[in-house]
C-alpha positions in Angstrom: 114.9 113.6 67.5 113.9 110.7 69.7 110.4 109.5 69.9 108.7 109.2 73.3 108.4 105.6 74.4 106.3 104.5 77.4 106.3 100.9 78.6 104.1 99.3 81.2 101.3 96.8 81.7 97.9 97.8 83.0 96.1 96.4 86.0 92.4 96.9 86.7 91.1 95.8 90.1 87.6 95.9 91.3 87.0 95.7 95.1 84.0 96.0 97.3 85.0 97.2 100.8 83.2 98.3 103.9 83.4 101.5 105.9 83.5 100.5 109.6 85.6 97.5 110.1 87.7 95.0 108.3 86.1 92.9 105.6 87.2 89.9 103.6 87.7 91.0 100.0 87.8 88.3 97.4 88.7 88.2 93.7 85.7 87.7 91.4 87.5 88.0 88.2 91.0 88.8 87.0 92.3 88.8 83.5 95.0 90.2 81.2 94.2 92.3 78.1 96.9 92.7 75.5 98.0 91.7 72.0 100.6 89.0 71.3 103.5 91.2 70.2 106.7 90.9 72.3 108.5 93.7 70.5 107.8 97.0 69.0 109.6 97.9 65.7 109.6 101.0 63.5 109.0 101.1 59.7 112.6 99.8 59.2 112.1 96.9 61.6 114.3 98.5 64.1 113.4 98.6 67.8 111.0 101.5 68.8 112.3 104.3 71.0 115.4 104.3 73.1 116.6 103.6 76.6 116.2 100.6 78.9 112.7 99.7 77.5 113.7 100.1 73.8 111.7 97.9 71.5 109.3 96.7 74.2 105.6 96.2 73.3 103.4 97.7 75.9 99.9 98.7 77.1 100.1 101.8 79.3 97.3 102.6 81.9 96.0 106.1 82.4 92.6 106.1 84.1 89.6 103.9 85.1 85.9 104.8 85.6 82.6 103.0 86.2 79.1 103.8 85.1 75.8 103.5 86.9 75.3 99.9 85.9 78.8 98.8 87.1 80.4 98.6 83.7 84.1 99.5 83.8 86.0 101.8 81.4 89.8 102.1 81.0 91.9 104.3 78.9 95.5 104.3 78.0 98.2 104.1 75.4 99.6 101.1 73.4 102.1 100.4 70.7 100.8 96.8 70.1 99.6 96.6 66.5 97.4 93.6 67.5 95.9 95.2 70.6 92.2 94.1 70.8 90.0 96.4 68.8 86.3 95.8 68.2 85.8 98.7 65.8 88.0 97.4 62.9 90.7 100.1 63.5 94.4 99.7 63.1 97.2 101.3 65.2 98.6 104.3 63.3 102.3 105.2 63.0 103.7 108.0 65.1 106.6 109.6 63.2 109.3 112.1 63.7 109.1 115.4 61.8 111.5 114.2 59.0 109.8 110.8 58.8 113.1 109.0 59.5 111.6 107.2 62.5 108.0 105.9 62.8 106.6 103.5 65.3 103.0 102.5 66.2 101.2 104.4 69.0 97.6 105.1 69.8 95.4 106.0 72.8 92.6 103.5 73.5 89.3 103.3 75.3 87.9 100.0 76.4 84.6 99.0 78.2 84.1 95.9 80.3 80.8 94.4 81.6 80.1 93.7 85.2 81.2 90.1 84.6 84.5 91.2 83.0 83.6 90.7 79.4 85.0 93.1 76.8 82.1 95.1 75.5 84.2 97.3 73.1 87.7 98.5 72.5 88.3 101.6 70.3 91.2 103.8 69.4 91.0 107.6 69.8 91.4 109.7 66.7 95.0 109.9 65.3 97.2 112.3 67.2 95.2 112.4 70.5 97.2 111.5 73.6 94.9 110.6 76.5 95.5 111.7 80.2 92.1 111.3 81.8 88.6 109.7 81.8 85.2 110.2 83.2 81.9 108.3 82.6 78.4 109.4 83.2 75.6 107.2 84.6 74.4 106.3 81.0 77.7 105.0 79.9 79.0 108.0 77.8 82.7 108.2 78.2 84.7 111.5 78.2 88.4 111.3 77.5 90.8 114.2 77.9 94.4 115.0 76.9 96.3 116.8 74.2 97.3 116.5 70.5 100.8 115.5 71.5 101.0 112.5 69.2 100.3 114.8 66.3 102.8 117.5 67.4 105.8 115.8 65.9 108.2 118.8 66.2 106.9 119.8 69.7 106.1 123.4 68.5 102.4 123.2 69.3 99.7 121.0 70.8 96.3 121.6 72.2 93.9 120.2 74.9 90.9 118.2 74.0 87.7 116.5 75.4 86.4 113.6 73.3 83.0 112.0 74.0 82.2 108.4 73.1 78.8 106.8 73.1 77.9 103.8 75.3 78.7 101.6 72.3 82.2 103.2 71.8 81.6 105.5 68.9 83.1 109.0 68.8 80.4 111.6 69.3 82.5 114.8 69.2 85.8 116.4 70.0 85.9 119.7 71.9 89.0 121.9 72.0 89.0 124.6 74.7 92.0 126.4 73.2 92.0 129.7 71.3 94.6 128.4 68.9 96.4 131.6 69.6 100.1 130.7 69.3 102.4 128.6 67.2 104.7 127.9 70.1 102.0 126.6 72.5 101.5 123.6 74.8 98.1 123.0 76.4 97.3 119.7 78.1 94.1 118.6 79.8 95.1 116.4 82.7 92.1 115.7 85.0 88.3 115.5 84.6 85.3 115.2 86.8 81.6 115.2 86.0 78.7 116.6 88.0 76.2 114.1 89.4 73.7 114.9 86.6 76.2 114.4 83.9 75.5 117.9 82.4 78.9 119.5 83.1 82.5 118.5 83.0 85.2 120.0 85.1 88.7 119.9 83.5 92.1 121.0 84.8 95.2 121.3 82.8 98.4 123.2 82.1 99.6 125.8 79.6 103.4 125.6 79.6 104.0 128.2 76.9 101.1 130.7 77.0 97.5 131.3 77.6 95.6 129.6 74.8 92.8 128.1 76.9 89.5 130.1 76.9 88.6 132.0 80.0 85.3 133.5 80.9 84.3 137.1 81.7 85.0 137.9 85.4 87.4 134.9 85.8 89.7 134.8 88.7 92.7 135.1 86.3 92.3 135.6 82.6 95.9 134.9 81.6 98.7 132.9 83.2 101.4 134.9 84.8 104.7 134.8 83.0 103.1 132.5 80.4 103.0 129.1 82.1 100.0 128.4 84.2 97.4 125.9 85.6 93.9 126.3 84.4 90.4 125.0 85.1 87.3 125.0 83.0 83.6 124.1 83.3 82.1 122.7 80.1 78.5 122.3 79.2 77.9 118.7 78.1 74.1 118.6 78.4 73.8 118.7 74.6 74.3 115.1 73.4 76.2 116.2 70.3 78.4 119.1 71.3 80.1 120.9 74.2 80.6 124.5 75.1 82.5 126.5 77.7 80.6 127.7 80.7 83.5 129.1 82.8 87.2 129.1 82.6 90.1 130.6 84.6 93.8 130.4 85.2 94.8 130.0 88.8 98.5 130.1 89.3 101.3 130.1 90.0 101.3 133.7 91.0 105.0 133.8 90.2 107.4 131.4 88.5 110.7 131.0 90.1 114.1 131.5 88.5 117.2 129.2 88.7 118.0 125.8 87.4 114.3 124.6 87.1 112.5 125.4 83.9 108.9 126.7 84.0 107.7 123.2 82.9 109.2 121.7 86.1 107.8 124.1 88.6 104.2 123.0 88.9 101.7 120.3 88.0 98.1 119.2 88.3 97.2 116.1 90.2 93.4 116.1 90.1 90.1 118.0 90.0 86.7 117.4 91.7 83.4 119.3 92.0 80.7 119.4 94.7 76.9 119.6 94.3 77.0 123.4 94.6 79.4 123.7 91.7 82.6 124.5 93.7 85.7 123.1 92.1 88.6 121.5 93.9 92.1 121.1 92.5 95.3 119.6 93.8 98.8 119.5 92.4 102.2 120.8 93.3 104.5 123.8 92.9 108.2 124.2 93.1 109.3 126.3 96.1 111.1 128.5 93.6 107.6 129.6 92.6 104.6 130.8 94.6 101.0 129.5 94.7 98.1 131.8 95.6 96.7 131.2 99.1 93.8 132.7 101.0 93.7 134.3 104.4 92.9 131.8 107.2 93.7 128.8 105.0 95.4 125.8 106.7 98.9 126.7 105.4 99.5 130.0 103.7 103.2 129.6 103.2 105.6 126.9 102.0 107.1 124.7 104.8 110.2 124.0 102.7 111.6 121.3 100.4 111.7 121.5 96.6 108.0 121.0 95.9 104.8 121.7 97.9 101.3 120.2 97.4 98.4 122.6 97.2 94.6 122.3 97.5 92.5 125.1 96.0 88.7 125.5 96.0 87.2 127.7 93.3 83.7 129.3 93.6 80.9 128.1 91.3 81.5 131.0 88.7 85.3 130.6 88.7 85.6 134.3 89.7 87.4 133.7 93.0 89.0 131.4 95.5 86.9 130.0 98.3 90.2 128.8 99.9 93.7 127.9 98.7 96.3 126.3 100.9 99.7 124.6 100.8 99.8 121.1 102.1 103.1 119.6 103.2 106.2 119.7 105.4 109.9 120.4 105.0 110.5 117.8 102.3 108.9 117.3 98.8 105.1 117.0 98.7 103.0 116.2 95.7 99.2 116.4 95.5 98.2 113.7 93.1 94.4 113.1 93.4 91.4 114.8 95.0 87.7 113.9 95.7 85.0 115.7 97.6 82.1 114.4 99.7 78.6 115.5 100.2 79.4 118.0 102.9 82.3 119.6 101.0 85.3 117.9 102.7 88.2 117.5 100.2 90.1 114.2 100.3 93.6 114.6 98.9 96.2 111.9 98.2 99.8 112.2 97.2 103.4 111.4 98.0 105.7 113.1 100.5 109.3 112.9 101.6 108.5 115.2 104.6 109.2 113.6 108.0 107.0 116.3 109.5 104.1 116.0 107.0 101.0 117.0 109.0 99.2 113.8 110.0 96.9 112.4 112.7 97.8 108.8 112.1 100.6 106.8 110.5 100.5 103.1 109.4 103.3 100.8 108.4 106.9 100.5 109.6 110.3 101.8 108.5 111.5 105.1 107.2 112.8 106.2 103.8 112.4 108.3 100.8 108.7 108.7 100.0 105.4 107.8 101.6 101.8 108.1 100.7 99.4 110.4 102.4 95.6 110.8 102.5 94.4 114.1 104.0 90.8 115.2 104.6 90.3 119.0 104.7 87.2 120.6 106.1 84.9 122.7 103.8 86.6 126.0 104.8 90.1 124.7 104.1 91.4 125.9 107.4 91.7 122.6 109.2 92.3 118.8 108.9 89.5 116.3 109.6 92.2 113.7 109.4 95.5 113.1 107.7 96.9 109.6 107.4 100.4 108.5 106.2 101.1 105.1 104.7 104.7 103.8 104.7 106.9 100.8 105.3 110.5 99.5 104.9 112.1 97.9 101.9 114.0 94.7 101.9 117.2 96.5 102.7 115.6 98.4 105.6 117.0 101.7 104.2 115.0 103.0 101.3 111.2 102.9 101.1 108.5 104.0 98.8 104.8 103.8 98.9 103.4 106.2 96.3 99.8 106.7 95.1 100.7 108.0 91.7 104.2 108.7 90.5 105.2 109.8 87.0 108.5 111.3 85.8 109.3 115.0 86.2 107.1 116.8 83.7 104.5 119.5 83.6 102.0 116.9 82.7 102.4 114.4 85.5 99.0 113.6 86.9 95.6 112.5 85.6 92.0 111.9 86.6 90.9 109.1 88.8 94.5 108.5 89.6 94.9 107.7 93.3 91.8 108.1 95.4 88.0 107.4 95.3 85.2 107.8 97.7 82.1 105.8 98.5 78.7 107.3 99.4 79.5 107.3 103.1 82.8 109.1 102.7 85.2 106.2 103.1 88.4 106.7 101.1 90.0 104.2 98.8 93.6 104.7 97.6 95.9 102.7 95.4 99.5 103.0 94.4 102.7 100.9 94.5 105.2 100.0 97.1 108.7 98.5 97.3 108.2 98.0 101.0 108.1 94.7 102.9 106.6 96.7 105.8 103.7 98.3 104.0 100.6 98.2 106.4 98.1 95.4 105.8 94.7 94.9 107.3 92.6 91.9 106.4 94.5 91.6 103.1 93.7 89.4 100.1 97.5 89.3 99.7 99.5 89.7 102.9 103.0 90.0 101.6 104.9 91.6 98.7 105.3 89.1 95.9 107.9 90.8 93.6 110.2 93.7 93.4 107.3 96.1 93.8 103.6 95.5 94.2 100.5 97.6 93.8 98.5 98.2 96.9 94.9 98.9 97.9 94.0 100.7 101.1 90.5 101.5 102.5 90.2 104.2 105.1 87.2 105.0 107.3 85.6 108.4 107.6 87.9 109.1 110.5 91.0 108.0 108.7 91.5 104.7 110.4 92.8 101.7 108.4 90.0 99.3 107.5 91.5 97.2 104.7 94.9 97.2 103.2 96.6 94.7 100.9 99.4 94.1 98.4 98.4 93.2 94.9 100.8 91.6 92.4 102.9 88.8 91.2 106.6 87.9 91.1 107.6 90.8 88.9 107.0 94.6 89.3 103.4 95.7 89.7 102.0 99.2 89.9 105.5 100.9 89.6 105.9 103.8 87.2 107.6 102.9 83.9 108.6 105.1 81.1 111.3 106.7 78.9 111.7 110.1 77.4 110.4 111.1 74.0 112.5 114.2 74.0 115.1 115.6 76.4 112.5 118.2 77.6 109.5 116.0 78.0 108.9 112.8 80.0 106.1 110.3 80.6 103.2 111.7 82.6 101.3 108.5 83.1 100.2 107.1 86.5 101.1 103.6 87.7 97.7 103.0 89.3 94.2 104.4 89.3 91.0 103.7 91.1 87.2 104.1 90.9 84.4 103.0 93.2 80.8 102.2 92.0 77.5 102.7 93.9 77.8 99.2 95.5 81.3 100.1 96.8 83.1 97.8 94.4 86.5 99.4 93.7 88.2 99.3 90.3 92.0 99.6 90.3 94.3 99.8 87.3 98.1 99.6 87.3 101.2 98.5 85.6 102.8 95.0 85.8 105.3 92.8 84.2 104.3 89.7 86.3 103.4 86.8 84.1 101.9 85.2 87.3 99.7 88.1 88.3 96.6 86.3 89.7 93.9 85.5 87.1 90.7 83.6 87.4 89.1 80.7 85.5 86.6 83.1 83.9 89.3 85.4 82.5 89.2 86.4 78.9 93.0 86.1 78.8 94.9 84.2 81.5 98.4 84.9 80.4 100.0 88.1 79.1 100.3 87.9 75.4 103.5 89.6 74.6 105.5 92.5 76.1 103.5 94.3 78.8 99.8 93.4 79.0 96.8 94.8 80.8 95.1 92.9 83.6 91.6 93.4 85.0 90.7 92.2 88.4 87.4 92.4 90.2 87.5 91.9 94.0 84.2 91.9 95.8 82.5 91.7 99.2 79.3 89.7 99.2 76.8 89.0 102.0 73.3 87.5 102.3 70.9 89.4 104.5 67.9 87.5 105.8 65.0 89.5 107.3 62.6 87.8 109.8 59.4 89.3 111.1 56.6 88.4 113.4 53.4 90.2 114.8 52.0 90.1 118.3 49.2 89.6 119.1 47.7 87.9 116.0 44.8 88.3 115.6 44.5 91.7 117.2 41.5 93.6 118.7 40.3 96.9 117.2 41.7 99.7 119.3 44.6 97.6 120.7 48.3 97.9 120.1 50.1 95.6 117.7 53.9 95.0 117.9 56.0 93.9 115.0 59.4 92.3 115.8 62.1 92.2 113.1 65.5 90.6 113.0 68.3 90.8 110.4 70.8 88.0 110.0 73.9 88.1 107.8 74.4 84.7 106.4 77.7 85.7 104.9 80.1 84.8 103.4 81.4 88.3 104.1 80.5 91.1 106.5 77.9 93.7 105.4 77.7 97.4 105.9 75.1 100.2 105.7 72.3 97.8 106.8 68.9 99.6 106.8 65.5 98.3 107.8 62.6 100.2 106.1 58.8 99.8 106.5 55.7 101.9 106.3 53.1 102.3 109.1 50.3 100.0 108.0 47.1 101.4 106.7 44.5 101.5 109.5 47.2 102.0 112.2 49.2 104.8 113.8 52.7 104.9 115.2 53.1 104.4 119.0 56.7 103.4 119.8 59.8 101.5 118.8 63.0 99.9 120.1 66.3 98.7 118.6 69.4 97.0 119.9 71.8 99.0 117.6 71.8 102.0 115.4 69.3 104.8 115.0 65.7 105.0 113.8 63.5 107.7 112.3 59.8 107.5 112.8 56.5 109.4 112.5 55.1 111.5 115.3 53.0 109.8 118.0 49.7 108.7 116.4 51.1 109.6 113.0 51.7 107.6 109.8 54.5 107.4 107.4 57.9 105.6 107.1 59.8 103.9 109.8 63.5 103.4 109.1 66.4 102.0 111.2 70.0 102.1 110.2 72.5 99.9 112.0 75.4 102.3 111.8 78.1 99.6 112.2 79.3 96.5 110.4 77.2 93.4 110.6 79.6 90.5 110.8 79.0 87.3 108.8 77.0 84.8 110.9 75.7 87.5 113.3 72.3 89.1 113.7 70.9 92.6 114.3 67.8 92.8 116.5 65.3 92.6 117.8 63.9 95.7 116.3 60.3 96.4 117.4 57.6 98.7 116.0 54.4 99.2 117.9 51.3 100.6 116.3 47.7 101.3 117.4 45.1 99.4 115.3 42.3 101.7 114.2 41.1 99.4 111.4 37.6 98.0 111.7 36.8 94.5 112.9 36.8 92.0 110.2 39.6 93.7 108.2 43.2 92.8 107.7 46.3 94.9 108.6 49.2 94.3 106.2 52.8 95.3 106.9 55.8 94.9 104.5 59.3 95.5 105.6 62.7 95.2 103.7 66.4 95.3 104.6 69.1 96.8 102.4 72.8 97.3 102.6 75.4 99.4 100.9 77.6 96.4 100.3 76.5 93.7 97.8 73.7 91.3 98.8 73.9 88.1 96.7 70.3 87.1 97.5 67.6 89.8 97.4 64.8 87.2 97.6 65.0 87.0 101.5 65.3 90.7 102.1 61.5 91.3 102.5 58.8 90.1 104.8 55.0 90.6 104.6 52.7 90.1 107.6 48.9 90.0 107.5 47.1 90.3 110.8 43.3 89.9 111.2 41.4 92.5 113.2 38.8 91.2 115.6 
């Protein structure tokens, strides 16, 4: 038998982007991460694997996540025996059943500080093949996947969830399978956590039978005709163990016949959950099969092609579908990532060859094989808030590709955090790769394609308009899928790029590259790739400096008279800021009378009331520009001879590099 060989280089990119207009993203740090091996050899010193990448040493990206402090986590696969490891581990050998061929292979998890320093790098237990990653606010990391690396004869492997502590130590491994069959394949492919970090939502596939636990009253307790897509909710509130809360199979409701095998007929692209516990899934299904849909959903039937994307919303107890819809046109459509905002809108990204894919806007030039889409569905799943298509033309002007996440044909193509992320205002961030010279750019940090293929980063507003869009890469191939088969029936499921966004709207992108000149910075821990295919980390930020000014009138003030505070906010740059908010409290000894502002909206107490006064600008504050005047008028009830004190502050959702000038305190004497 042939061993599976997978061969790319990882990229991680951190960006901080705004929501209302173009910003000027800049690289803060960029570094490679790899060993120094140029070749991979087996126990007999022969090249590992087979195919065009035979013998190549690699680091393969899977997923990226970020914790509440802005530390970044990446997971993937490597065959480099000198890959950095802070835990004293060595890369194990992955062998064929008869032991005639063995080569190094391991899944890894690495953590980086906000400054791009390596905090830890650890290997997952032997045999675990990783497909997804989520991190809670405290820095506990949850990896998912299957035991594929231990299933040498491909007769059986099971899904897993493995928890690692903030210092990179394995806490536990949870398996949601019943271990019910010898001939069984279960893979966990996508994971999301709730906001409190007490529950994990996981989606995956059973390609040979129903061995994943389901719960009483589940929507579907067993997969139809054996293969099926499943979702589970897992209790992770206990620090040292996990347990199943809910579980169900979802579909397909039928599996088609013909030339496609069951394993080629469907796939999971992503999972997300809202604050109410509803679960959202996206993926794709062959048109030879059938996906369950609900009455009144946006699309209840296939529109043609070989594959259709789907979006499905499960209720909080996994007992029924809130909605389920097809998404696509007359070509091939793949759902490859999903996120959900605070109101329950689902944001789906993927790739399509459909010239009639439903969209409200299209960016880029040219036509060709495959383009990216970002679609925002309303909470009922019966209409589009927006749908945006990103495309362009290749050097030849004939073929084109701009794909958020592309793997090879396999039931396990997909993964968590793979193509889309959201910030707190509902702006979408997508990443992928493109061969196009006409891919749409807007205020880019890299305006043109540098190599055969580049990764891309695109930021869309809440209405789906293009805010920022850029190439990212060197003179080689960046972000493109790379891989080779391990067996005739199984192919590489890994993404080419992945993205996460932190609470300050910094975006972290990982992807593949073979560019030795991929941009690095002077503070990099590794400025050149060490051997075959290395990993790179890049952090790109938006920084502004908000200055708050304030003045009272009159000062001093007479008891019983009105006192007016006038505030102004100036963005000293270097970049634009977004989400600017002025907050103050009605001073003790005064009551609210009136206000005014030149932009945005304000909330205030009732007339003659007390409490908090807040003004939100609601639009981008350009570098070098000001917001104001903003006035607040109060009636002074304090006794003569006392002092009225007012403190105000300004904040932004984008990063402010100097918090020392964000506050102002005014003391006014009462006559």
